[in-house]
Residue, then its C-alpha position, 0 to 999 in steps of 0.5 A: x962641615x964644622x970647619x966650614x960653618x966656623x969659617x963662614x961665621x967668622x967671616x960674617x962677623x969680621x966683615x961687618x961693623x959692630x953697629x951692624x952686628x948689634x943692630x941685626x941681633x937686636x932686631x932679630x931678638x925683638x921680632x922673635x920675642x914679639x912673636x913668642x909673647x903673642x903666642x904666649x898670650x894666645x895660649x893663655x887665652x885658650x886655657x886648658x892643660x895643653x895650652x898651659x904646657x905650651x905656655x911653659x915651653x914658650x916661657x923657656x924660649x922667652x927667657x934667653x931672648x930677653x937676656x939677649x935683648x937686654x945685653x944688646x941694649x946694654x952693649x949699645x948704651x955703654x959707649x954712649x954713657x962712657x962708663x967703660 
């Protein structure tokens, strides 16, 4: 099973262009990030100890998505600026 998943993943990555891959990853990250930020604000508005615990869990999911979003933006901007 691991070999099949690895082969499928490799095929999906190699058959698409750089632009398509970064756009897709960026859009998915933005969509999930928006949903999680809305959920965090709703939990904060509810208040209480359970809501605070839920907000901490959502914060743990938001941090990697922000990193993914920033890396995607950097990867897309660097070729435009010709830094590297």
